[in-house]
PDB file of N, CA, C, O and CB in Angstrom:
ATOM      1  N   UNK A   1      11.755  11.859   5.481  1.00  0.00           N
ATOM      2  CA  UNK A   1      12.614  11.422   4.401  1.00  0.00           C
ATOM      3  C   UNK A   1      12.046  11.960   3.089  1.00  0.00           C
ATOM      4  O   UNK A   1      10.833  11.930   2.877  1.00  0.00           O
ATOM      5  CB  UNK A   1      12.736   9.868   4.371  1.00  0.00           C
ATOM      6  N   UNK A   2      12.901  12.441   2.227  1.00  0.00           N
ATOM      7  CA  UNK A   2      12.449  13.023   0.970  1.00  0.00           C
ATOM      8  C   UNK A   2      12.219  11.948  -0.091  1.00  0.00           C
ATOM      9  O   UNK A   2      12.753  10.842  -0.015  1.00  0.00           O
ATOM     10  CB  UNK A   2      13.463  14.045   0.467  1.00  0.00           C
ATOM     11  N   UNK A   3      11.409  12.313  -1.076  1.00  0.00           N
ATOM     12  CA  UNK A   3      11.122  11.416  -2.193  1.00  0.00           C
ATOM     13  C   UNK A   3      11.459  12.151  -3.482  1.00  0.00           C
ATOM     14  O   UNK A   3      11.142  13.331  -3.635  1.00  0.00           O
ATOM     15  CB  UNK A   3       9.625  10.943  -2.183  1.00  0.00           C
ATOM     16  N   UNK A   4      12.101  11.451  -4.405  1.00  0.00           N
ATOM     17  CA  UNK A   4      12.405  12.040  -5.706  1.00  0.00           C
ATOM     18  C   UNK A   4      11.930  11.081  -6.790  1.00  0.00           C
ATOM     19  O   UNK A   4      11.646   9.912  -6.528  1.00  0.00           O
ATOM     20  CB  UNK A   4      13.934  12.339  -5.852  1.00  0.00           C
ATOM     21  N   UNK A   5      11.849  11.600  -8.011  1.00  0.00           N
ATOM     22  CA  UNK A   5      11.366  10.816  -9.138  1.00  0.00           C
ATOM     23  C   UNK A   5      12.444  10.712 -10.202  1.00  0.00           C
ATOM     24  O   UNK A   5      13.064  11.710 -10.570  1.00  0.00           O
ATOM     25  CB  UNK A   5      10.091  11.435  -9.725  1.00  0.00           C
ATOM     26  N   UNK A   6      12.664   9.512 -10.689  1.00  0.00           N
ATOM     27  CA  UNK A   6      13.597   9.268 -11.787  1.00  0.00           C
ATOM     28  C   UNK A   6      12.778   8.740 -12.963  1.00  0.00           C
ATOM     29  O   UNK A   6      12.272   7.619 -12.921  1.00  0.00           O
ATOM     30  CB  UNK A   6      14.740   8.253 -11.372  1.00  0.00           C
ATOM     31  N   UNK A   7      12.652   9.555 -14.014  1.00  0.00           N
ATOM     32  CA  UNK A   7      11.863   9.192 -15.198  1.00  0.00           C
ATOM     33  C   UNK A   7      12.641   8.221 -16.069  1.00  0.00           C
ATOM     34  O   UNK A   7      13.853   8.348 -16.239  1.00  0.00           O
ATOM     35  CB  UNK A   7      11.480  10.449 -16.011  1.00  0.00           C
ATOM     36  N   UNK A   8      11.920   7.245 -16.619  1.00  0.00           N
ATOM     37  CA  UNK A   8      12.554   6.195 -17.407  1.00  0.00           C
ATOM     38  C   UNK A   8      11.940   6.094 -18.794  1.00  0.00           C
ATOM     39  O   UNK A   8      10.867   6.638 -19.052  1.00  0.00           O
ATOM     40  CB  UNK A   8      12.445   4.860 -16.692  1.00  0.00           C
ATOM     41  N   UNK A   9      12.636   5.386 -19.690  1.00  0.00           N
ATOM     42  CA  UNK A   9      12.236   5.343 -21.098  1.00  0.00           C
ATOM     43  C   UNK A   9      11.044   4.433 -21.369  1.00  0.00           C
ATOM     44  O   UNK A   9      10.360   4.605 -22.377  1.00  0.00           O
ATOM     45  CB  UNK A   9      13.394   4.896 -21.934  1.00  0.00           C
ATOM     46  N   UNK A  10      10.783   3.472 -20.494  1.00  0.00           N
ATOM     47  CA  UNK A  10       9.661   2.556 -20.722  1.00  0.00           C
ATOM     48  C   UNK A  10       9.240   1.921 -19.404  1.00  0.00           C
ATOM     49  O   UNK A  10       9.963   1.974 -18.410  1.00  0.00           O
ATOM     50  CB  UNK A  10      10.040   1.461 -21.753  1.00  0.00           C
ATOM     51  N   UNK A  11       8.070   1.329 -19.420  1.00  0.00           N
ATOM     52  CA  UNK A  11       7.589   0.616 -18.239  1.00  0.00           C
ATOM     53  C   UNK A  11       8.499  -0.569 -17.926  1.00  0.00           C
ATOM     54  O   UNK A  11       8.727  -0.889 -16.759  1.00  0.00           O
ATOM     55  CB  UNK A  11       6.139   0.139 -18.446  1.00  0.00           C
ATOM     56  N   UNK A  12       9.011  -1.212 -18.956  1.00  0.00           N
ATOM     57  CA  UNK A  12       9.947  -2.316 -18.758  1.00  0.00           C
ATOM     58  C   UNK A  12      11.161  -1.844 -17.969  1.00  0.00           C
ATOM     59  O   UNK A  12      11.596  -2.521 -17.037  1.00  0.00           O
ATOM     60  CB  UNK A  12      10.385  -2.907 -20.109  1.00  0.00           C
ATOM     61  N   UNK A  13      11.709  -0.692 -18.333  1.00  0.00           N
ATOM     62  CA  UNK A  13      12.859  -0.168 -17.610  1.00  0.00           C
ATOM     63  C   UNK A  13      12.489   0.298 -16.205  1.00  0.00           C
ATOM     64  O   UNK A  13      13.329   0.271 -15.305  1.00  0.00           O
ATOM     65  CB  UNK A  13      13.480   0.975 -18.383  1.00  0.00           C
ATOM     66  N   UNK A  14      11.266   0.717 -16.011  1.00  0.00           N
ATOM     67  CA  UNK A  14      10.821   1.077 -14.661  1.00  0.00           C
ATOM     68  C   UNK A  14      10.870  -0.163 -13.755  1.00  0.00           C
ATOM     69  O   UNK A  14      11.305  -0.081 -12.606  1.00  0.00           O
ATOM     70  CB  UNK A  14       9.376   1.678 -14.697  1.00  0.00           C
ATOM     71  N   UNK A  15      10.421  -1.306 -14.279  1.00  0.00           N
ATOM     72  CA  UNK A  15      10.485  -2.540 -13.493  1.00  0.00           C
ATOM     73  C   UNK A  15      11.933  -2.984 -13.260  1.00  0.00           C
ATOM     74  O   UNK A  15      12.275  -3.451 -12.174  1.00  0.00           O
ATOM     75  CB  UNK A  15       9.703  -3.655 -14.198  1.00  0.00           C
ATOM     76  N   UNK A  16      12.770  -2.839 -14.272  1.00  0.00           N
ATOM     77  CA  UNK A  16      14.188  -3.180 -14.101  1.00  0.00           C
ATOM     78  C   UNK A  16      14.828  -2.278 -13.060  1.00  0.00           C
ATOM     79  O   UNK A  16      15.613  -2.741 -12.233  1.00  0.00           O
ATOM     80  CB  UNK A  16      14.944  -3.064 -15.440  1.00  0.00           C
ATOM     81  N   UNK A  17      14.495  -0.990 -13.095  1.00  0.00           N
ATOM     82  CA  UNK A  17      15.043  -0.032 -12.134  1.00  0.00           C
ATOM     83  C   UNK A  17      14.595  -0.372 -10.719  1.00  0.00           C
ATOM     84  O   UNK A  17      15.396  -0.349  -9.784  1.00  0.00           O
ATOM     85  CB  UNK A  17      14.615   1.399 -12.495  1.00  0.00           C
ATOM     86  N   UNK A  18      13.328  -0.684 -10.568  1.00  0.00           N
ATOM     87  CA  UNK A  18      12.794  -1.048  -9.255  1.00  0.00           C
ATOM     88  C   UNK A  18      13.547  -2.242  -8.676  1.00  0.00           C
ATOM     89  O   UNK A  18      13.948  -2.228  -7.512  1.00  0.00           O
ATOM     90  CB  UNK A  18      11.291  -1.365  -9.354  1.00  0.00           C
ATOM     91  N   UNK A  19      13.735  -3.263  -9.485  1.00  0.00           N
ATOM     92  CA  UNK A  19      14.454  -4.463  -9.032  1.00  0.00           C
ATOM     93  C   UNK A  19      15.905  -4.140  -8.693  1.00  0.00           C
ATOM     94  O   UNK A  19      16.422  -4.596  -7.673  1.00  0.00           O
ATOM     95  CB  UNK A  19      14.401  -5.560 -10.108  1.00  0.00           C
ATOM     96  N   UNK A  20      16.554  -3.366  -9.531  1.00  0.00           N
ATOM     97  CA  UNK A  20      17.950  -2.992  -9.310  1.00  0.00           C
ATOM     98  C   UNK A  20      18.116  -2.240  -7.984  1.00  0.00           C
ATOM     99  O   UNK A  20      19.034  -2.521  -7.214  1.00  0.00           O
ATOM    100  CB  UNK A  20      18.461  -2.131 -10.476  1.00  0.00           C
ATOM    101  N   UNK A  21      17.227  -1.290  -7.732  1.00  0.00           N
ATOM    102  CA  UNK A  21      17.316  -0.499  -6.503  1.00  0.00           C
ATOM    103  C   UNK A  21      16.988  -1.333  -5.274  1.00  0.00           C
ATOM    104  O   UNK A  21      17.664  -1.224  -4.251  1.00  0.00           O
ATOM    105  CB  UNK A  21      16.380   0.700  -6.578  1.00  0.00           C
ATOM    106  N   UNK A  22      15.977  -2.147  -5.367  1.00  0.00           N
ATOM    107  CA  UNK A  22      15.603  -2.986  -4.211  1.00  0.00           C
ATOM    108  C   UNK A  22      16.693  -3.978  -3.842  1.00  0.00           C
ATOM    109  O   UNK A  22      16.892  -4.269  -2.662  1.00  0.00           O
ATOM    110  CB  UNK A  22      14.312  -3.741  -4.503  1.00  0.00           C
ATOM    111  N   UNK A  23      17.407  -4.505  -4.846  1.00  0.00           N
ATOM    112  CA  UNK A  23      18.526  -5.423  -4.560  1.00  0.00           C
ATOM    113  C   UNK A  23      19.589  -4.744  -3.709  1.00  0.00           C
ATOM    114  O   UNK A  23      20.309  -5.402  -2.958  1.00  0.00           O
ATOM    115  CB  UNK A  23      19.154  -5.933  -5.869  1.00  0.00           C
ATOM    116  N   UNK A  24      19.682  -3.422  -3.834  1.00  0.00           N
ATOM    117  CA  UNK A  24      20.684  -2.659  -3.080  1.00  0.00           C
ATOM    118  C   UNK A  24      20.099  -1.978  -1.845  1.00  0.00           C
ATOM    119  O   UNK A  24      20.743  -1.122  -1.239  1.00  0.00           O
ATOM    120  CB  UNK A  24      21.319  -1.617  -3.978  1.00  0.00           C
ATOM    121  N   UNK A  25      18.898  -2.354  -1.482  1.00  0.00           N
ATOM    122  CA  UNK A  25      18.286  -1.840  -0.264  1.00  0.00           C
ATOM    123  C   UNK A  25      17.731  -0.427  -0.375  1.00  0.00           C
ATOM    124  O   UNK A  25      17.530   0.239   0.639  1.00  0.00           O
ATOM    125  CB  UNK A  25      19.274  -1.878   0.826  1.00  0.00           C
ATOM    126  N   UNK A  26      17.481   0.039  -1.605  1.00  0.00           N
ATOM    127  CA  UNK A  26      16.935   1.376  -1.807  1.00  0.00           C
ATOM    128  C   UNK A  26      15.427   1.246  -2.012  1.00  0.00           C
ATOM    129  O   UNK A  26      14.976   0.567  -2.934  1.00  0.00           O
ATOM    130  CB  UNK A  26      17.614   2.093  -3.028  1.00  0.00           C
ATOM    131  N   UNK A  27      14.661   1.894  -1.154  1.00  0.00           N
ATOM    132  CA  UNK A  27      13.212   1.819  -1.205  1.00  0.00           C
ATOM    133  C   UNK A  27      12.678   2.650  -2.374  1.00  0.00           C
ATOM    134  O   UNK A  27      13.051   3.810  -2.547  1.00  0.00           O
ATOM    135  CB  UNK A  27      12.602   2.300   0.122  1.00  0.00           C
ATOM    136  N   UNK A  28      11.797   2.036  -3.175  1.00  0.00           N
ATOM    137  CA  UNK A  28      11.231   2.748  -4.319  1.00  0.00           C
ATOM    138  C   UNK A  28       9.918   2.101  -4.728  1.00  0.00           C
ATOM    139  O   UNK A  28       9.570   1.007  -4.284  1.00  0.00           O
ATOM    140  CB  UNK A  28      12.221   2.763  -5.505  1.00  0.00           C
ATOM    141  N   UNK A  29       9.196   2.819  -5.598  1.00  0.00           N
ATOM    142  CA  UNK A  29       7.958   2.287  -6.162  1.00  0.00           C
ATOM    143  C   UNK A  29       7.782   2.867  -7.557  1.00  0.00           C
ATOM    144  O   UNK A  29       8.312   3.938  -7.854  1.00  0.00           O
ATOM    145  CB  UNK A  29       6.727   2.620  -5.255  1.00  0.00           C
ATOM    146  N   UNK A  30       7.051   2.180  -8.405  1.00  0.00           N
ATOM    147  CA  UNK A  30       6.776   2.664  -9.754  1.00  0.00           C
ATOM    148  C   UNK A  30       5.545   3.555  -9.704  1.00  0.00           C
ATOM    149  O   UNK A  30       4.527   3.194  -9.113  1.00  0.00           O
ATOM    150  CB  UNK A  30       6.572   1.481 -10.751  1.00  0.00           C
ATOM    151  N   UNK A  31       5.647   4.723 -10.332  1.00  0.00           N
ATOM    152  CA  UNK A  31       4.547   5.686 -10.365  1.00  0.00           C
ATOM    153  C   UNK A  31       4.453   6.310 -11.759  1.00  0.00           C
ATOM    154  O   UNK A  31       5.401   6.253 -12.542  1.00  0.00           O
ATOM    155  CB  UNK A  31       4.744   6.787  -9.285  1.00  0.00           C
ATOM    156  N   UNK A  32       3.292   6.905 -12.057  1.00  0.00           N
ATOM    157  CA  UNK A  32       3.206   7.747 -13.249  1.00  0.00           C
ATOM    158  C   UNK A  32       4.081   8.965 -13.008  1.00  0.00           C
ATOM    159  O   UNK A  32       4.094   9.514 -11.906  1.00  0.00           O
ATOM    160  CB  UNK A  32       1.720   8.162 -13.566  1.00  0.00           C
ATOM    161  N   UNK A  33       4.806   9.389 -14.021  1.00  0.00           N
ATOM    162  CA  UNK A  33       5.651  10.567 -13.888  1.00  0.00           C
ATOM    163  C   UNK A  33       4.761  11.786 -13.652  1.00  0.00           C
ATOM    164  O   UNK A  33       3.808  12.008 -14.399  1.00  0.00           O
ATOM    165  CB  UNK A  33       6.544  10.762 -15.150  1.00  0.00           C
ATOM    166  N   UNK A  34       5.063  12.580 -12.615  1.00  0.00           N
ATOM    167  CA  UNK A  34       4.268  13.796 -12.366  1.00  0.00           C
ATOM    168  C   UNK A  34       4.284  14.714 -13.598  1.00  0.00           C
ATOM    169  O   UNK A  34       5.298  14.824 -14.287  1.00  0.00           O
ATOM    170  CB  UNK A  34       4.815  14.560 -11.121  1.00  0.00           C
ATOM    171  N   UNK A  35       3.162  15.361 -13.859  1.00  0.00           N
ATOM    172  CA  UNK A  35       3.009  16.209 -15.049  1.00  0.00           C
ATOM    173  C   UNK A  35       4.138  17.216 -15.213  1.00  0.00           C
ATOM    174  O   UNK A  35       4.625  17.419 -16.325  1.00  0.00           O
ATOM    175  CB  UNK A  35       1.695  16.942 -14.989  1.00  0.00           C
ATOM    176  N   UNK A  36       4.559  17.846 -14.133  1.00  0.00           N
ATOM    177  CA  UNK A  36       5.588  18.892 -14.239  1.00  0.00           C
ATOM    178  C   UNK A  36       6.963  18.333 -14.605  1.00  0.00           C
ATOM    179  O   UNK A  36       7.864  19.096 -14.954  1.00  0.00           O
ATOM    180  CB  UNK A  36       5.687  19.655 -12.927  1.00  0.00           C
ATOM    181  N   UNK A  37       7.136  17.018 -14.531  1.00  0.00           N
ATOM    182  CA  UNK A  37       8.408  16.386 -14.895  1.00  0.00           C
ATOM    183  C   UNK A  37       8.345  15.630 -16.222  1.00  0.00           C
ATOM    184  O   UNK A  37       9.379  15.290 -16.796  1.00  0.00           O
ATOM    185  CB  UNK A  37       8.837  15.440 -13.799  1.00  0.00           C
ATOM    186  N   UNK A  38       7.144  15.370 -16.701  1.00  0.00           N
ATOM    187  CA  UNK A  38       6.967  14.526 -17.891  1.00  0.00           C
ATOM    188  C   UNK A  38       7.283  15.323 -19.157  1.00  0.00           C
ATOM    189  O   UNK A  38       6.531  16.218 -19.543  1.00  0.00           O
ATOM    190  CB  UNK A  38       5.520  13.966 -17.956  1.00  0.00           C
ATOM    191  N   UNK A  39       8.397  14.989 -19.792  1.00  0.00           N
ATOM    192  CA  UNK A  39       8.785  15.669 -21.022  1.00  0.00           C
ATOM    193  C   UNK A  39       8.802  14.712 -22.209  1.00  0.00           C
ATOM    194  O   UNK A  39       8.484  15.111 -23.329  1.00  0.00           O
ATOM    195  CB  UNK A  39      10.151  16.318 -20.855  1.00  0.00           C
ATOM    196  N   UNK A  40       9.170  13.460 -21.976  1.00  0.00           N
ATOM    197  CA  UNK A  40       9.209  12.452 -23.031  1.00  0.00           C
ATOM    198  C   UNK A  40       9.274  11.088 -22.374  1.00  0.00           C
ATOM    199  O   UNK A  40       9.333  10.988 -21.149  1.00  0.00           O
ATOM    200  CB  UNK A  40      10.420  12.672 -23.993  1.00  0.00           C
ATOM    201  N   UNK A  41       9.264  10.057 -23.166  1.00  0.00           N
ATOM    202  CA  UNK A  41       9.321   8.706 -22.617  1.00  0.00           C
ATOM    203  C   UNK A  41       7.935   8.159 -22.359  1.00  0.00           C
ATOM    204  O   UNK A  41       6.941   8.678 -22.868  1.00  0.00           O
ATOM    205  CB  UNK A  41      10.131   8.686 -21.336  1.00  0.00           C
ATOM    206  N   UNK A  42       7.878   7.120 -21.573  1.00  0.00           N
ATOM    207  CA  UNK A  42       6.648   6.359 -21.392  1.00  0.00           C
ATOM    208  C   UNK A  42       5.703   6.950 -20.360  1.00  0.00           C
ATOM    209  O   UNK A  42       4.528   6.586 -20.322  1.00  0.00           O
ATOM    210  CB  UNK A  42       6.981   4.966 -21.004  1.00  0.00           C
ATOM    211  N   UNK A  43       6.187   7.844 -19.533  1.00  0.00           N
ATOM    212  CA  UNK A  43       5.354   8.410 -18.489  1.00  0.00           C
ATOM    213  C   UNK A  43       5.446   7.678 -17.165  1.00  0.00           C
ATOM    214  O   UNK A  43       4.631   7.916 -16.274  1.00  0.00           O
ATOM    215  CB  UNK A  43       3.949   8.428 -18.937  1.00  0.00           C
ATOM    216  N   UNK A  44       6.421   6.793 -17.017  1.00  0.00           N
ATOM    217  CA  UNK A  44       6.619   6.087 -15.756  1.00  0.00           C
ATOM    218  C   UNK A  44       7.949   6.467 -15.134  1.00  0.00           C
ATOM    219  O   UNK A  44       8.937   6.714 -15.825  1.00  0.00           O
ATOM    220  CB  UNK A  44       6.548   4.576 -15.967  1.00  0.00           C
ATOM    221  N   UNK A  45       7.946   6.507 -13.819  1.00  0.00           N
ATOM    222  CA  UNK A  45       9.147   6.826 -13.047  1.00  0.00           C
ATOM    223  C   UNK A  45       9.242   5.867 -11.880  1.00  0.00           C
ATOM    224  O   UNK A  45       8.293   5.148 -11.568  1.00  0.00           O
ATOM    225  CB  UNK A  45       9.129   8.298 -12.552  1.00  0.00           C
ATOM    226  N   UNK A  46      10.403   5.865 -11.237  1.00  0.00           N
ATOM    227  CA  UNK A  46      10.509   5.249  -9.925  1.00  0.00           C
ATOM    228  C   UNK A  46      10.574   6.389  -8.911  1.00  0.00           C
ATOM    229  O   UNK A  46      11.347   7.334  -9.068  1.00  0.00           O
ATOM    230  CB  UNK A  46      11.769   4.297  -9.821  1.00  0.00           C
ATOM    231  N   UNK A  47       9.771   6.285  -7.896  1.00  0.00           N
ATOM    232  CA  UNK A  47       9.792   7.234  -6.795  1.00  0.00           C
ATOM    233  C   UNK A  47      10.721   6.643  -5.748  1.00  0.00           C
ATOM    234  O   UNK A  47      10.472   5.554  -5.231  1.00  0.00           O
ATOM    235  CB  UNK A  47       8.343   7.510  -6.214  1.00  0.00           C
ATOM    236  N   UNK A  48      11.786   7.358  -5.439  1.00  0.00           N
ATOM    237  CA  UNK A  48      12.836   6.856  -4.555  1.00  0.00           C
ATOM    238  C   UNK A  48      12.753   7.546  -3.204  1.00  0.00           C
ATOM    239  O   UNK A  48      12.646   8.770  -3.127  1.00  0.00           O
ATOM    240  CB  UNK A  48      14.228   7.067  -5.181  1.00  0.00           C
ATOM    241  N   UNK A  49      12.802   6.758  -2.146  1.00  0.00           N
ATOM    242  CA  UNK A  49      12.870   7.285  -0.789  1.00  0.00           C
ATOM    243  C   UNK A  49      14.331   7.403  -0.400  1.00  0.00           C
ATOM    244  O   UNK A  49      15.056   6.409  -0.413  1.00  0.00           O
ATOM    245  CB  UNK A  49      12.092   6.381   0.216  1.00  0.00           C
ATOM    246  N   UNK A  50      14.779   8.615  -0.052  1.00  0.00           N
ATOM    247  CA  UNK A  50      16.152   8.765   0.411  1.00  0.00           C
ATOM    248  C   UNK A  50      17.069   9.415  -0.602  1.00  0.00           C
ATOM    249  O   UNK A  50      16.698  10.387  -1.259  1.00  0.00           O
ATOM    250  CB  UNK A  50      16.699   7.441   0.782  1.00  0.00           C
ATOM    251  N   UNK A  51      18.264   8.873  -0.722  1.00  0.00           N
ATOM    252  CA  UNK A  51      19.347   9.468  -1.504  1.00  0.00           C
ATOM    253  C   UNK A  51      19.135   9.256  -3.005  1.00  0.00           C
ATOM    254  O   UNK A  51      19.435   8.192  -3.547  1.00  0.00           O
ATOM    255  CB  UNK A  51      20.693   8.877  -1.076  1.00  0.00           C
ATOM    256  N   UNK A  52      18.618  10.282  -3.653  1.00  0.00           N
ATOM    257  CA  UNK A  52      18.313  10.202  -5.085  1.00  0.00           C
ATOM    258  C   UNK A  52      19.586  10.100  -5.924  1.00  0.00           C
ATOM    259  O   UNK A  52      19.602   9.389  -6.928  1.00  0.00           O
ATOM    260  CB  UNK A  52      17.497  11.423  -5.522  1.00  0.00           C
ATOM    261  N   UNK A  53      20.632  10.785  -5.539  1.00  0.00           N
ATOM    262  CA  UNK A  53      21.890  10.733  -6.297  1.00  0.00           C
ATOM    263  C   UNK A  53      22.459   9.328  -6.292  1.00  0.00           C
ATOM    264  O   UNK A  53      22.945   8.850  -7.317  1.00  0.00           O
ATOM    265  CB  UNK A  53      22.918  11.718  -5.719  1.00  0.00           C
ATOM    266  N   UNK A  54      22.404   8.669  -5.156  1.00  0.00           N
ATOM    267  CA  UNK A  54      22.886   7.283  -5.071  1.00  0.00           C
ATOM    268  C   UNK A  54      22.047   6.373  -5.960  1.00  0.00           C
ATOM    269  O   UNK A  54      22.584   5.524  -6.671  1.00  0.00           O
ATOM    270  CB  UNK A  54      22.849   6.779  -3.610  1.00  0.00           C
ATOM    271  N   UNK A  55      20.733   6.553  -5.917  1.00  0.00           N
ATOM    272  CA  UNK A  55      19.845   5.742  -6.748  1.00  0.00           C
ATOM    273  C   UNK A  55      20.155   5.945  -8.229  1.00  0.00           C
ATOM    274  O   UNK A  55      20.201   4.979  -8.990  1.00  0.00           O
ATOM    275  CB  UNK A  55      18.374   6.087  -6.460  1.00  0.00           C
ATOM    276  N   UNK A  56      20.366   7.182  -8.639  1.00  0.00           N
ATOM    277  CA  UNK A  56      20.680   7.473 -10.039  1.00  0.00           C
ATOM    278  C   UNK A  56      22.002   6.821 -10.441  1.00  0.00           C
ATOM    279  O   UNK A  56      22.113   6.276 -11.539  1.00  0.00           O
ATOM    280  CB  UNK A  56      20.745   8.995 -10.272  1.00  0.00           C
ATOM    281  N   UNK A  57      23.009   6.874  -9.554  1.00  0.00           N
ATOM    282  CA  UNK A  57      24.297   6.230  -9.842  1.00  0.00           C
ATOM    283  C   UNK A  57      24.128   4.728 -10.031  1.00  0.00           C
ATOM    284  O   UNK A  57      24.688   4.144 -10.959  1.00  0.00           O
ATOM    285  CB  UNK A  57      25.301   6.507  -8.713  1.00  0.00           C
ATOM    286  N   UNK A  58      23.359   4.112  -9.152  1.00  0.00           N
ATOM    287  CA  UNK A  58      23.116   2.669  -9.231  1.00  0.00           C
ATOM    288  C   UNK A  58      22.483   2.315 -10.574  1.00  0.00           C
ATOM    289  O   UNK A  58      22.911   1.369 -11.236  1.00  0.00           O
ATOM    290  CB  UNK A  58      22.207   2.202  -8.068  1.00  0.00           C
ATOM    291  N   UNK A  59      21.472   3.068 -10.972  1.00  0.00           N
ATOM    292  CA  UNK A  59      20.786   2.772 -12.230  1.00  0.00           C
ATOM    293  C   UNK A  59      21.717   2.952 -13.422  1.00  0.00           C
ATOM    294  O   UNK A  59      21.714   2.134 -14.342  1.00  0.00           O
ATOM    295  CB  UNK A  59      19.554   3.665 -12.388  1.00  0.00           C
ATOM    296  N   UNK A  60      22.504   4.005 -13.412  1.00  0.00           N
ATOM    297  CA  UNK A  60      23.454   4.219 -14.513  1.00  0.00           C
ATOM    298  C   UNK A  60      24.485   3.100 -14.577  1.00  0.00           C
ATOM    299  O   UNK A  60      24.843   2.645 -15.663  1.00  0.00           O
ATOM    300  CB  UNK A  60      24.161   5.572 -14.356  1.00  0.00           C
ATOM    301  N   UNK A  61      24.966   2.654 -13.415  1.00  0.00           N
ATOM    302  CA  UNK A  61      25.928   1.552 -13.384  1.00  0.00           C
ATOM    303  C   UNK A  61      25.320   0.276 -13.962  1.00  0.00           C
ATOM    304  O   UNK A  61      26.024  -0.545 -14.551  1.00  0.00           O
ATOM    305  CB  UNK A  61      26.408   1.303 -11.948  1.00  0.00           C
ATOM    306  N   UNK A  62      24.021   0.119 -13.790  1.00  0.00           N
ATOM    307  CA  UNK A  62      23.330  -1.070 -14.307  1.00  0.00           C
ATOM    308  C   UNK A  62      22.840  -0.881 -15.739  1.00  0.00           C
ATOM    309  O   UNK A  62      22.138  -1.739 -16.275  1.00  0.00           O
ATOM    310  CB  UNK A  62      22.153  -1.419 -13.410  1.00  0.00           C
ATOM    311  N   UNK A  63      23.209   0.246 -16.363  1.00  0.00           N
ATOM    312  CA  UNK A  63      22.854   0.478 -17.752  1.00  0.00           C
ATOM    313  C   UNK A  63      21.425   0.920 -17.991  1.00  0.00           C
ATOM    314  O   UNK A  63      20.905   0.772 -19.098  1.00  0.00           O
ATOM    315  CB  UNK A  63      23.101  -0.737 -18.513  1.00  0.00           C
ATOM    316  N   UNK A  64      20.785   1.460 -16.965  1.00  0.00           N
ATOM    317  CA  UNK A  64      19.397   1.911 -17.079  1.00  0.00           C
ATOM    318  C   UNK A  64      19.408   3.426 -17.292  1.00  0.00           C
ATOM    319  O   UNK A  64      19.848   4.183 -16.427  1.00  0.00           O
ATOM    320  CB  UNK A  64      18.559   1.521 -15.801  1.00  0.00           C
ATOM    321  N   UNK A  65      18.916   3.855 -18.458  1.00  0.00           N
ATOM    322  CA  UNK A  65      18.919   5.263 -18.823  1.00  0.00           C
ATOM    323  C   UNK A  65      17.830   6.035 -18.091  1.00  0.00           C
ATOM    324  O   UNK A  65      16.666   5.635 -18.082  1.00  0.00           O
ATOM    325  CB  UNK A  65      18.744   5.416 -20.321  1.00  0.00           C
ATOM    326  N   UNK A  66      18.225   7.147 -17.477  1.00  0.00           N
ATOM    327  CA  UNK A  66      17.295   8.026 -16.774  1.00  0.00           C
ATOM    328  C   UNK A  66      17.040   9.235 -17.667  1.00  0.00           C
ATOM    329  O   UNK A  66      17.980   9.868 -18.148  1.00  0.00           O
ATOM    330  CB  UNK A  66      17.856   8.459 -15.367  1.00  0.00           C
ATOM    331  N   UNK A  67      15.769   9.551 -17.884  1.00  0.00           N
ATOM    332  CA  UNK A  67      15.421  10.687 -18.724  1.00  0.00           C
ATOM    333  C   UNK A  67      15.460  12.014 -17.963  1.00  0.00           C
ATOM    334  O   UNK A  67      15.900  13.030 -18.500  1.00  0.00           O
ATOM    335  CB  UNK A  67      14.049  10.480 -19.318  1.00  0.00           C
ATOM    336  N   UNK A  68      15.005  11.999 -16.731  1.00  0.00           N
ATOM    337  CA  UNK A  68      14.878  13.237 -15.966  1.00  0.00           C
ATOM    338  C   UNK A  68      15.030  12.951 -14.485  1.00  0.00           C
ATOM    339  O   UNK A  68      14.955  13.870 -13.668  1.00  0.00           O
ATOM    340  CB  UNK A  68      13.529  13.917 -16.245  1.00  0.00           C
TER     341      UNK A  68
END
């Protein structure tokens, strides 16, 4: 199963994203944003197992801004 990273604006939003995804059965964890992806923001991402596009849609629907 593949893993992708969704960069967020703050650690607070990383925790909100984690909770939002877990409520919908999407496996994820909070990680430091990998150097090659870190352009701005707090430096935290959620690492998502599985369908990254679905995870991104869920977060956007919940009003959580994704940086990268």
